[in-house]
MARPALO-133612 format. One record per atom (N, C-alpha, C, CB): residue in one letter; x, y, z. Coordinates in steps of 0.001 Angstrom, whole numbers, padded with zeros to 6 digits, always signed. Glycine has a CB too. Layout:
REM residues N
aXYZ;...
REM end
This chain:
REM residues 129
m+015978-007680-002012;m+014886-007403-001644;m+013913-006587-001950;m+015017-007284-000905;d+013026-007186-002157;d+012236-006397-003489;d+011631-005346-002304;d+010754-007531-004680;f+011347-004065-002864;f+010416-003530-002400;f+009489-003356-002245;f+010386-003153-002415;f+008364-004352-002510;f+006890-004352-002064;f+006755-005833-002085;f+005742-003498-003072;i+005163-006198-001465;i+005032-007144-001606;i+003607-007481-002823;i+005085-007523-000267;a+003831-008693-002841;a+002673-008857-004434;a+001648-010067-004020;a+003731-009527-006282;r+000574-009799-004651;r-000218-011231-004536;r-001215-011265-005950;r-001311-011309-002890;k-001225-011897-007104;k-002076-011831-008288;k-003124-012894-007459;k-001291-012353-009976;l-004236-012083-008050;l-005791-012968-007524;l-006605-012900-008688;l-006814-012202-006115;t-007620-013884-008626;t-008448-013668-009614;t-009856-013821-009331;t-008105-014409-010579;g-010782-013585-010385;g-012432-013848-009771;g-013210-012182-009225;g-012269-015145-007997;d-012770-011483-008714;d-013247-010827-007989;d-013829-008916-008752;d-012104-011030-006854;s-014666-008981-009227;s-014730-006933-009354;s-013570-006578-008679;s-016226-005902-008393;f-013210-005214-009902;f-011838-004925-009180;f-012304-003822-007939;f-010549-004170-010401;e-013982-003921-008101;e-014828-002919-007434;e-015254-003858-006237;e-016142-002268-008415;s-014847-004764-006014;s-015015-005621-005290;s-013739-006070-004216;s-015452-006509-006140;l-012769-006154-005427;l-011245-006031-004325;l-011197-005309-003506;l-010000-005655-004780;t-011490-003792-004381;t-011177-002761-003354;t-011958-002692-002012;t-011343-001501-003977;e-012562-003121-002155;e-013675-002630-000713;e-013308-003976-000056;e-015824-002356-001017;k-012519-005316-000549;k-011865-006028+000406;k-010492-005741+001034;k-011815-007113-000070;v-009765-004697+000339;v-008107-004312+000295;v-009052-003291+001729;v-007003-003285-001703;k-009742-002718+001463;k-009993-001108+002422;k-010876-002307+003705;k-011532+000761+001268;a-011503-003144+003502;a-011686-004057+005214;a-010370-004606+005406;a-012948-005612+005325;e-009642-005491+004947;e-008375-005735+005791;e-007516-004916+006676;e-007591-006085+005065;l-007211-004076+005061;l-006424-002755+005807;l-007189-002476+006853;l-006248-001344+004950;k-008202-002076+007152;k-008698-001141+008746;k-008536-002761+009676;k-011079-000154+008768;n-008883-003563+009022;n-008921-005020+010577;n-006966-004780+010968;n-009450-007757+009594;e-006483-004407+010546;e-005101-003938+010737;e-004721-002964+011233;e-004548-003843+009897;g-005585-001959+011166;g-005562-000840+012244;g-005188+000777+010750;g-003761-001333+013888;f-005164-000318+009366;f-005019+001009+008742;f-006208+002330+008465;f-004559+000592+007507;g-006149+003169+007963;g-007217+003866+007624;g-006892+004420+006208;g-007534+004907+008674;v-007702+004305+005491;v-007576+004497+003595;v-007078+006112+003970;v-009599+004310+002252;i-006591+007055+003466;i-006160+008756+003894;i-006094+009064+002433;i-004426+009173+004914;t-005698+008040+001061;t-005978+009292+000126;t-005869+008042-001153;t-004581+010947+000162;e-006840+008588-001715;e-006816+007799-003164;e-006710+008072-004470;e-007690+007275-003333;i-005929+007610-005793;i-005795+007814-006763;i-005724+007269-007583;i-005353+008201-006819;d-006614+007273-008256;d-008198+006881-009529;d-006859+006399-011035;d-009808+009302-010190;i-005585+006583-010770;i-004521+006466-011891;i-005281+006646-013634;i-003744+004724-011646;q-006433+005696-013728;q-007073+005042-014939;q-007409+006700-015260;q-008549+003656-014706;k-008423+007238-014130;k-009575+008166-014395;k-008443+009409-014187;k-011144+008055-013213;t-007583+009513-013835;t-006877+010781-013761;t-005901+011084-015358;t-005811+010639-012259;l-005163+009936-015884;l-005123+009748-016986;l-005877+010140-017933;l-005048+008922-017027;k-007020+010005-018023;k-008134+010081-019014;k-007850+011731-018570;k-009893+009108-018733;e-008021+012232-017883;e-009025+013509-017031;e-007714+014361-017724;e-009366+013528-014697;k-006522+014657-017564;k-005342+015155-017815;k-004972+015041-018883;k-004545+014819-017194;i-004248+013848-019706;i-003632+013656-020769;i-004667+013325-021698;i-002620+012750-020636;n-005723+012475-021533;n-006381+012272-022780;n-006041+010333-022642;n-005514+013398-024345;a-005121+009649-022043;a-004506+008409-022422;a-006107+007428-021746;a-002586+008124-021493;d-005868+006498-022429;d-006224+005254-021787;d-005310+004144-020908;d-006698+004622-022791;f-005750+003473-019808;f-004894+003304-019239;f-005707+001688-018476;f-004429+004733-018443;r-005235+000651-017935;r-006406-000441-016950;r-006355+000171-015710;r-005958-002268-016676;k-007487-000267-015290;k-008082+000375-013738;k-006448-000293-013106;k-010145-000598-012818;y-006372+000995-011942;y-005485+001111-011203;y-005085+001862-010516;y-004920+000954-011516;l-004948+002020-009255;l-005622+002586-007955;l-004635+002147-006974;l-007195+002013-007593;i-003997+003648-006432;i-003126+003868-005310;i-004204+004019-004261;i-002084+005149-005454;l-003734+003425-002922;l-004276+003473-001908;l-003881+004355-000903;l-004305+002473-001585;g-003727+005197-000108;g-002782+005906+000477;g-002815+005700+002370;g-003078+007475-000114;a-002334+004541+002783;a-002985+003513+004323;a-002413+004198+005390;a-002410+001641+004538;c-002876+004348+006364;c-001639+005027+007235;c-002589+004474+008619;c-001250+007192+007004;n-001315+003703+009363;n-001927+003382+010935;n-001688+004425+011493;n-001343+002218+011855;p-002188+005461+012626;p-002059+006555+012878;p-001246+006529+014252;p-003305+007174+012797;h-000715+004910+014821;h-000172+004541+016066;h+001546+004173+015771;h-001123+003190+016679;f+001852+003659+014480;f+003047+003333+013793;f+003536+004795+012663;f+002662+001766+012903;a+002733+005697+012756;a+002646+006696+012007;a+003584+007596+013018;a+001107+007135+011626;h+002989+007974+014459;h+003343+008851+015433;h+004710+008055+015626;h+002254+009043+016745;r+004643+006732+015558;r+006078+006390+016501;r+007342+006284+015047;r+005862+004343+017658;a+007114+006443+014319;a+008404+006891+013283;a+008305+007969+012552;a+008729+005953+012252;l+007238+008867+012918;l+007727+010516+013714;l+008694+010651+014856;l+006448+011256+014439;m+007800+010109+015615;m+009018+010681+017264;m+010849+009969+016723;m+008214+009248+019611;a+010241+008753+016141;a+011917+008074+016157;a+012794+009201+014686;a+011824+005633+015514;e+012248+009375+013441;e+012979+010400+012747;e+011900+011084+011835;e+014247+009787+011911;d+011925+012544+012246;d+011333+013110+011503;d+010866+013653+009808;d+011573+013521+012031;k+012527+013489+009213;k+011834+012877+008090;k+011083+011713+007374;k+012354+012956+007637;i+010592+011218+007694;i+010078+009978+007452;i+008571+010220+006687;i+010014+009159+008890;g+008193+011407+006592;g+006993+011533+006309;g+007318+011282+004835;g+006284+012826+006794;v+008312+011634+004342;v+008838+011616+002798;v+008436+009915+002522;v+010882+012079+002596;l+007896+008891+003187;l+007921+007811+002786;l+006287+007035+003722;l+009588+007249+003092;l+005776+008586+004336;l+004060+008231+004791;l+003220+008734+003434;l+003392+009339+006460;p+001774+008071+003294;p+001281+007251+003980;p+002454+006005+003345;p-000434+007172+003795;c+001721+004498+003937;c+002282+003566+003023;c+001150+003381+001688;c+002586+002097+003903;n+001467+002988+000780;n+001299+002781-000670;n+000781+001748-000832;n+002337+002800-001444;v-000725+000788-001062;v-001266+000397-001914;v-001677+000615-002970;v-001700+000185-001665;v-001603-000688-004140;v-001717-000534-005073;v-002556-001464-005171;v-000815-000394-005688;l-003773-001381-006406;l-004285-002794-006511;l-004420-002210-008405;l-006096-003356-005262;q-004232-003287-009141;q-004283-002900-010469;q-005046-004467-011301;q-002500-002398-010992;e-005057-003578-012628;e-005980-005103-013477;e-004636-005226-013956;e-007595-004980-014962;t-004826-006772-014359;t-003194-007389-015433;t-004153-007438-016472;t-002090-009302-015089;k-002472-007932-017539;k-002880-008151-018631;k-004297-009110-019341;k-001824-008489-018914;d-003707-009919-018156;d-005081-011161-019133;d-006409-011154-017886;d-004244-013625-019396;g-006611-009874-017686;g-008133-009470-017102;g-008301-010014-015533;g-009462-010279-018140;n-007261-010363-015167;n-006811-010352-013485;n-006376-009259-012343;n-005726-011063-013431;f-005826-009625-011570;f-005817-008511-010453;f-004547-008302-010223;f-006511-008816-009119;e-003716-007833-009520;e-002502-007745-008512;e-002829-006892-007468;e-001189-007225-009123;v-002348-007011-005651;v-002157-006400-005388;v-001261-006391-004640;v-002798-006112-005325;m-000616-004562-004782;m+001169-004226-004208;m+000977-003628-002687;m+002189-002712-005363;a+002114-003473-001503;a+002228-002582-000956;a+003592-002351-001195;a+001753-002650+000177;f+004064-001326+000169;f+005544-001129-000614;f+005983-001478+000725;f+006153+000527-001432;d+007213-002172+000964;d+008125-002751+001763;d+008597-001875+002734;d+009123-003257+001067;p+007828-001430+003956;p+008605-000167+004400;p+010251-000822+005098;p+007474+000795+005783;a+010424-002430+005286;a+011387-002837+005739;a+012623-002845+004838;a+011049-003896+006196;s+012095-002445+003641;s+013304-002579+002392;s+014195-000942+002131;s+012299-003076+000601;t+013509+000096+003226;t+014451+001255+003048;t+015147+001357+004232;t+013799+002581+002721;m+014038+000569+005188;m+014753+000779+006403;m+015562+000251+006918;m+014286+000826+007134;m+016150-000550+005873;m+017797-001339+006382;m+018465-000171+006088;m+018583-002900+005404;e+018268+000591+004684;e+019616+001306+004453;e+020311+002415+005837;e+019280+002293+002992;m+019165+002848+006875;m+018610+004293+007679;m+019661+003233+009070;m+016060+004745+007925;d+019884+003925+009444;d+020643+003661+011103;d+019827+004553+012278;d+022559+004336+011143;n+019143+003677+012297;n+018077+003878+013306;n+017334+002250+013684;n+016871+005076+012577;q+017983+001485+014598;q+017259+000835+014970;q+015668+000517+014882;q+017606+001018+015697;e+015185+001704+016112;e+013962+001814+016393;e+012649+001834+014847;e+014078+003183+017320;l+013470+002574+013832;l+012676+002160+012492;l+012759+001303+012014;l+012735+002674+011574;k+013730+000346+012308;k+013837-000845+011453;k+012728-001461+012184;k+015311-001697+011379;e+012788-001582+013213;e+011826-003123+014136;e+010594-002165+013765;e+012129-003645+016504;l+009987-001178+013762;l+008728-000405+013071;l+008539-000877+011617;l+008961+001281+013033;a+009439-000901+011209;a+008795-000979+009439;a+008998-002572+009231;a+009953+000126+007938;a+009140-003546+010138;a+008682-004968+010541;a+008164-005295+010681;a+008742-005515+011036;d+007476-004744+011882;d+006174-004621+012177;d+004750-004167+010985;d+006367-003648+013231;v+005204-003230+010583;v+004340-003108+009654;v+004135-003663+008386;v+004351-002212+009517;r+005786-004149+008245;r+005510-004973+007057;r+004738-006814+007159;r+007094-004997+006403;k+004838-007053+008526;k+003810-008361+008874;k+002251-007436+008901;k+004278-009305+010799;k+002124-006121+008919;k+000460-006149+009103;k-000033-006050+007957;k-000226-005054+009930;l+000586-005357+006808;l+000923-005614+005140;l+000815-007079+004838;l+002551-005131+004659;e+001863-007768+005347;e+001615-008764+004979;e-000089-009593+004908;e+002532-009237+005676;s+000206-009205+006283;s-001202-009889+006452;s-002186-009379+005656;s-001736-009803+007790;v-002469-008504+005462;v-004017-008012+004434;v-003959-008457+003369;v-004354-006496+004041;i-002765-008851+002366;i-002715-009425+001446;i-002809-010979+001549;i-001768-008958+000947;e-002103-011144+002398;e-002690-012875+002236;e-003832-013199+002798;e-001808-013984+002880;k-004524-012253+003207;k-006085-012310+003441;k-007253-012216+002141;k-006370-011050+004401;l-006704-011413+001378;l-007231-011263+000458;l-007804-012396-000705;l-006511-010517+000166;
REM end
């Protein structure tokens, strides 16, 4: 099982795609609580050139609360990371961490069920792009 859900896209600008991803996350109950611009950060910190690569920390407060109530250590996996990157061919890829891939190893049925629900929401976001 892959640890991520992904889709390759063509057409839009990176900025336009970023706005679409944020809108679809919002439609599924997620807020973006962090944004890490890898291209900018690598340029500023080590003067390295890198393609457009953005990590969005997406959080659905209801799911996060349920997860934390079921397992207090789950915070190491929060928020759900959604990545947008420019590919070598000038197109784009959107990826999200698949929480179900990690929860399979845990002995907590509530977390497994919750992870499956979160996966469905993240799949919906990516499918609608």
